N, C-alpha and C positions, 0 to 999 in steps of 0.2 A: 842844565845839568852837565857835569864834567866828570870824567873818570881819569884818574891818574894812570900813568904808564906803568906803575908798579904798585901793586896793592899789598906788598909786604910791609910790615911795620917793625922797624928796628928800634926796639925798646926793651923794657924788662920782660914783657910778654908780648908774643906775636898774637895779633887779633885777626880774625877772619869773619867774614859774612858773605851771603849770597850777593851777587852783583845785582844792580837794577834790572828789573825784568824787561825793561824796554830794549836793552842791549842784546838780549837773547830771544826776542820776539815771542815773549810769553805774556799772558794776561795775569796768571796767578803767581804770586810771589813764591808759593810753596812749591812750584814746579821748576824753580830756578836751581840748577845743579852747580853752576860755575860760581866760584868764589873769588877769583883774581886773575891777573894776567901781568906778564912783564915781557919786554923785548930783550932778547939775548944777542942778536946780530941782525943785520938787514934781512927782512923776510923770515926771521926765526923768532919764535916766541914760546913761552911756557904759559899755559893756561891751567889753573887749579880748579878742582871740582871736589864735591863731597857727595857720596852716595848714601842714602839712608838704608837702615837695616831692613826696613819694610817700606813698601810703597803701594798705593792704592791700585795701581795698574802694572808697573814693572816690579812685580813681587818676586821674592826668592823662590826658587824651585829646587827641591833636592838639596838644599843647603847651599846653593849658589845664587849669588846676585845675578839678576837678569842681564845677559850680555847686551841687550838693546839699551841698557843704561850707558854703555860705551858709545853706541850710536847716537843716542840722544845727547851726550856730552859733546861729541863732535859737532852734531847739528847745531847746538847752541854756540859753539866756538865759531861757526861760519858767520852768523850776523855780528858777533862780538868783534872779532878782528876786522871785519868789513868796516864797521863803524869807527873803532878806536884806532886801528892801525892803518887803514886805507882810506879814511876820511869819507866814507859812504854816508850820505845823508839819510836820516830816517824817512821812511817811505819808499826807498828803493827795495826791490825784491831780489833775493838770491835764490837762483833756480839750479837745482841739481842736474848735472849731466851723467855723473857716475858716483857711485858710492861703494866702499867695501870696508870690511873689517875682519880681522882674525884675533880671537881672544884666547888666552891661557886659562884653561878651566880651574887650574890650581889656584890662580890669583883671584878667581871669582868667589871662593869660599866665603861665606858670611862670617865675619868675626864678631867679637863682643862690643864693637863700637862702629860708628859709621865709617865707610871706606874713604880714605883721603887719596885723591887721584891727581896725577900730574900728566898733562898732555903736552909733549914736546913736538912743536908744530914747525915744520919748514914749508914754505910756500914757493911754488915754482909756476912758470907759465903765466906770470903776472902780466896782464895786458890792460891797456887803457884806451879809451876813445876820448881824445882830448884830455881833460883833467879827471874824467870819470873812470872808476874802476870797471872794466868790462868782464873780467873773469880771472880765475886762477885755480890751481890745485893745491890742496892741503895734504901733506904727508905727516902722519901722526904716529908717534910712539908713546904709548901709555905705560905708566908705571903706578903701582899702588904701594905706598909706604916703601918705595925703593925697589919693589919687586916688579919684574916685567909682567905687565898685564895684557898687552896686545898691540896690534898696529891697526891703523885705518887710513883711508884715503878718500878724499872727496874733492871732485871737480865740479865747479859751479860757475855760472855766469851771473852778472849783476846787471839789473835793468832798472832805469828810472821809472817812476810812476807813469810818466807820459808814454814812454816806450811800452811798458807793460800793458797799459790800456789799449794801445794800438794793436799789439800782439793778440790780446784776448778778446777784443770787440765787446760785444754784449755780455760775454762770459765773465768779464771784470766787474760787471754790475751786481753786487750782492743781492739786491732786491730781485733782479731778474732771475738770478740763480736760485734763490730761495723759492720762488714761485714755481720752479720746474723740477725740483728735486724728486727723484723717483721714490716711490713708496719703499720702506725698509723691508727687505725680505727676511724670512725667518732664519735664525741661526742654526749652524751645525751643533751638535752636542758638545758642550764645552770640553769634556774629557778627551774627546778625540783630537782636539787641537791644542791640548796643553793648558786649558783655561779652567777656571773654577766656576765662573758666572757666565750666564748666557749674555749679560750685558757687555761683556768684554770680547765676545766672538764677533770676528770681522768678516766671516765667510758664510755663505748660505749654500745648502745642498742643491745639486741638480740631478738629473737621471744618470749622469756619469760620475764614476768614483774618482776620476781624474779631472774633473771640472767643477768649479764652484763660482758662485757670484760674490763680488765684493759687497759687504755691508758697510755703508758709510753713514754712520749714526751721528748726525751733526749735533746731537745732545750729549755726546759722550765727553765728559769734563776734561779728559787728558788729551785724547787724540784730536778733539776739536776744542782746544783751549780758548779759541777766538774765532769769529766768522771768518770763513775763507771762501774762495770761489772755486775750488777744486779739491780733490782729495789730497790731504796733506802727505808729505813724504814719509813721516813715521807711521801713518796708518798703512801705506804701501809695504813698508818693512815688515809690520806686524802681520800683514797678509801673506807675505812670503813665509814668515816664521810658521804661521798656522797651517799654511798649505804643506809645508815640508813636514811638520808633525803629523798632519792627516795622512800624507803619503806614507810615512814611516810607521804609522800606528800598527800595533800597540807598543812599539819601541819607544822609549823615552830617553832624552839626554839633553845636552847643551847645544844651543845653536852657536857653535864656535866660530863658523866662517860664514861670510856672506859677501857676494859680489853682484852688484846691480848696475844696469845701464838703463837710463831713462830716454824715452823718445818724444813723448808728448804728455800733456796734462791728462790725468784721469778725472774725467768730468763727472759731476754728480747728477746730471739730468738723463743718463742713459746707462744701461747695464754694462758693467765692467767684469769680464770673465777671467778667472784665474785657472790656469791649466798647469798640471804637473807632468813631467816627463822623466823617463829614466835618465839617470846621469852616469857617465862612465867614471870609473875609479872607486866604486863602492868596495870597501875592504872590511869584511866582517872581523877579521883578525885584528885590525886596529880599532874597531868600533867606530868608524867614521862612515857616515851614510850621506852622500851628496845627492841632492834632489834639484832638478832644473824646474824653474817656475817661470811662466810668462803670463802676461796680462794683455788681453785684447778688447778693444772697445770700438764699436762701429766699424769693425772690419780692419782695424789698424793696431800695430803693436803699441803698447803704452810703456812696458818695460820688460826686460829679460832678466834672469837672476839665477844664481846657483847658491843654494843653501846647504850647508854641511851640518848635520846633527852628529855630535860625538857622544857616544855612550859614556856617561859619567861614572867614575869610579866612586866607591864609597867616600864620603867626606871625612877627611881627618880632622882632628881638633887643631884649629889655627888660632894662635893668639897674636894679634897685631898690637904690640905694646907701644904706648906713647913713649917718646924719648925723655 
């Protein structure tokens, strides 16, 4: 299978379609958001995506597209560019060190058609071990039909299958992991964490209002699109979002800003505790409510994060017209 360096079509009509699912590490074709890519300069690329008006998990809220669609688009761009631009073989693993985004809520308003997205990506800190990509940082500026949508940054390392297996030991064995997954704890009330269905709640209550347990439902068709040996990154982002909503409840808004630093894998065979802490900088006048979130497992930090919920203004009528 090959992918050309430019998925634009110069003809009477420009055609587009989702990229092959293997390039974005998804099993379900329906979950592929990316539609194309091209090189614009050394270590600089444009990746195109399309967001549906409705999604079974990343669903609109208050007339806004789910901002985690921006995070998932960037996540899909990581393996895509690793494979097609940096010649990473299939089977290698890309592992997040840091991830952040900041979204413009006005550009998240759901229009009368799917949202066409462009990710303008520059890569820095590109390192190699021999001929193999060792890691890099992506700096992303996103636009929607030419309007500024937001920014994102993702730093990750790339590991071969052999190195990954050495790092993970028995935890890389899916059968070993599956036999030791802890029972799924009961969910929080969906409304408290900004969800409509119990099935989509990724946190479980504890005796403390500021401490929850991660719910890693391996049967969830979106968060666990395919078998994995640890909690996926997008599950952890969703846990941060739900923890922030739970902390800010009953206030609702848009998760416009998120910064995360990852320290180790969140394993599936022991409880992972999600804690919320007061964050400096809360400004009721601007409607921005930052929340500090951290995860601990077996006495060690898994990640730290700061999530900012922005109270959304009433959604104006927006028409994104085709040219």
